[in-house]
N, C-alpha and C positions, 0 to 999 in steps of 0.2 A: 860687883860692875868695878873700876874702876873711875874712883873721883873727878879723873879729869875729864871723862868721857859725858858727866854730866854737864861740867861746866864747856866742853865743846859743840855736846850738842844734846840742846836744852829741851828738846820736846820729849825726848826719852824719861825725863822726871815726871811727865805725863804719861805715861802710858802703862798700861798692867801688866805688871809681873809674871810673865809663865811660869807658875808649880811646876805642872805636869802635863801634857800630853799623848796620848795617841794616836795609832793610823791602824785603818783596816783598808787591804788589800782586796781588791771587787775585778770579780773576772769582766767583759765589755759585757754581758748580756747585764747582768747585775746593775753594775753603772748606766745602760741605757733605761735599764726599771726603773731603778733613786732618780733619773729625768724627768720621769715622765708621771710619776708620782707626784715628786717639785708641782710638775710644771698643770696636774690634777687640780692641786692641794692651791695653790697661785688662782686658778682659772673660777674654783668655788671659791674663793675669800674673796675676790674681790668682782662678783655675782653677786655677795651675802652683804658687803657692805650696808652699811646707813645708805651714804652718799657714792652711788660707785661712780670713781675714776676715768669717764669712758677714753681718756686716752690712752693707760694704763689698760686697760677691759680690749682695747679697737687692740693692741698691738698687741696682748697675750695670744687673743684669737685668731687672728692676723698667722702670727706663728705659727700656729699650734695646728690651722686646717689647709693652707696656702703649702707650706712646704710639699717640696715634692722631693716623696721617697720612694724608689721602686719595690714594685709585688715582689722581688725578689728577697730585696731586706728587708719587710715587715715578714717574708716568711721564717727566712735563719728566724730571726726576730720570735714569731708562735711559736714555732718547732720548737727552741733552744727552752723557749719556756714559759710550755702552753701551759698550764693550769694556773697562770694567775687573772686577775680579773685586769691589771692593768689596760689592757683596751678599751672594756664596756666603760671603764670606769673613765678612762679621756674620748670616748665620744659622748657618756653624758655628761660632763665636766663642758667640753664644747656645744655640744649645746646647748646648753646652759644657759653659756655664753653669746649667742648665738638668743636663743630667746629674748634676754638681761637684754642687749646690745639694740634689737627690731624695739622695743618697749620706751627704748628712750633716745633713738638717733631723731635726729630732725628728714626731714623730706628733702634734702640734697640729698643725704647718703641710704638712700637708700636704691639706688648704684651698682655703691658700696658695702650694702645686709646682702643685697642679690649674688655679687659677686662671693663673697666669705662664705652662705649658702652652697652654692654652687663647687664648692673648692673645699664644705664641710660632708656634703653627699657625694664626689668625688670619691672622696676620703674613706665614706664607707664605705661604699662601694667595693675599692682595693681591700679595704677590711674583710668582708663578707670575705670577698673571693679567695681571703690567701685563706683565713677558717673553714671554707667550707661551706659557710653556715647565714644565715639574714641576720645583719647584725644590727641594732635596735637601737633610737633614740630617746628621752624619753621627753615628750613632747609635755613640759609643765605647766602651761597653759590649761592643757585638756586633761592634765591630772593623770597617762597612762599612756604605755609601752605603746609604738607604732611604728610600722615598717617602715624604712626609710622613703620607702616612692610610694606608697600607699597618700602621703597625704600634709604630707613637709606641704604644700606650693603654698596653703591655706594666704 
């Protein structure tokens, strides 16, 4: 590198030098699966922290269950990669986040919790319609699988 660059741009001295780089081309479906997998990991990490960061948890939860995606987009995604468990993992992670949020919120956030629960139910019913099967969520406080509409209203 030109020595003049170090003088004109002192922050360059502290940067880590790139020795090599690789790139991978992904198709849109692979990108979507990668993004959903990252979201699952982030939600699970936030839920299992010793001290849960409520603001980050609620933002991630809201961004996961409140997003309105058309059933057609779900259908295309599911048919393109129907062997993936990413849908189930995503539904499970959102359910866990809802349970953790329910446990930690104050009374003034009960309405927010109910809204998130409603969005979660809507998301699961859309997934059920696309997948032509009932989507289950994991009820962590009762330690078992439960069908969406049977007992999530506790």
